[in-house]
N, C-alpha and C positions, 0 to 999 in steps of 0.2 A: 037032218039036224047035225049030224056029225060033220058034215062038210062045212057048215057055217062056223062051228067052233074051231075047226082047224084053220080057217082062213081069217078069223077075227084077229085084229092086231093085239099084241101083248101090251098090257099097261106099262107106261113109261115110269120107271122108278128113278129118282135122282141119285146120282152117284157122288159120293163124297171123297173119291180118290184115296189118298193115303190114309185119311182119317177112317174110312170105312174098313180098310185092312187092319188098322191098329185096333179098332173097336172089336174086331173079331177075337182079339187076344184077351179081352176082358180087363182085369185089373192091371195087368202088365202093360197093355196098350194105353190105358189111362195114365199110368205113371210115366210112360215114355212121352206122352203128349205134355204132361205137366213139366217134365224135365226140359223138353224142347221149348216150351213157353218161357220157363225160367231162364234158360240159356239165351233165348232171344232178348229178353228184358235186360239181362246182365250185359250182353254184347252191345246193345244200344246205349246203355248207361256208360259203358267203358268208352265207346266211340265219342259220346258227347263230352266226357271228361277229358279225353285226349285232345279233342278240338279246343276246349277251353284252355288246357295247358299250353297248347301250341300258340294260341293267341296271346296268352299271358307271357310266354317266352319271347315272342316277337316284340311285345310292348317293352319288356325289360331290356332286350337287346338294343332297341332304338333309344331308350332312356340312357343306357350305359354309353352308347355312342355319343350322345349329346354331352354327357359328363366328360368323356374323353376329349371331345373337341374343345369344350370350355377349359379344361385343365391344360390342354396343350397351348392354348392362346395365353393363359395366365403364366404358364411356365416360360413361354417365349418372352413375355414382358419382363419376367424376373431375370432371365438370362441377359437380356439387353440392358437392364438397369445395372446388373452386376458387372457387365462388360464396361459400361460407362464409368462406373465407380473404380474399376481396376485401372482404366486409362487415366482417370483423374489422380489416383494414388500414385501411378507411375510417374506422372508429370510432377507431383509434389516431391517425390523421392529424388527425381532428377534435379529439380531446383535446389533441394537441400544439399545434394552432393556438389552441385556447381557452386553454391554459396560457401560450403566448407572448403573447397579447393581454392576459391578466390580469397577466402580469409587466410588460408595457410600460405598463399603466395605473397600476400601483403605483409606478413610478419617477417 
């Protein structure tokens, strides 16, 4: 009978890895597990928030680039209009000077 007991396979007990080791520490192990779970939750939340903020930043940057492009085209139009107005004003001033010189010569 002794021989049979020695050769009988030992019952297989599931191992829970790190959790089994932490459970051996009692309350301290449970607290460490709880802190680990809380840390994991906070880390996932932070990563999700970071991704959302990156997406929002990308959207704002593209919106800002659109505003800049629109403002540049409007500014270009304003500069062109001002240049035309300055040329027209220059022509008017030149005509007035010519008219004054012609008037002074005729007297």
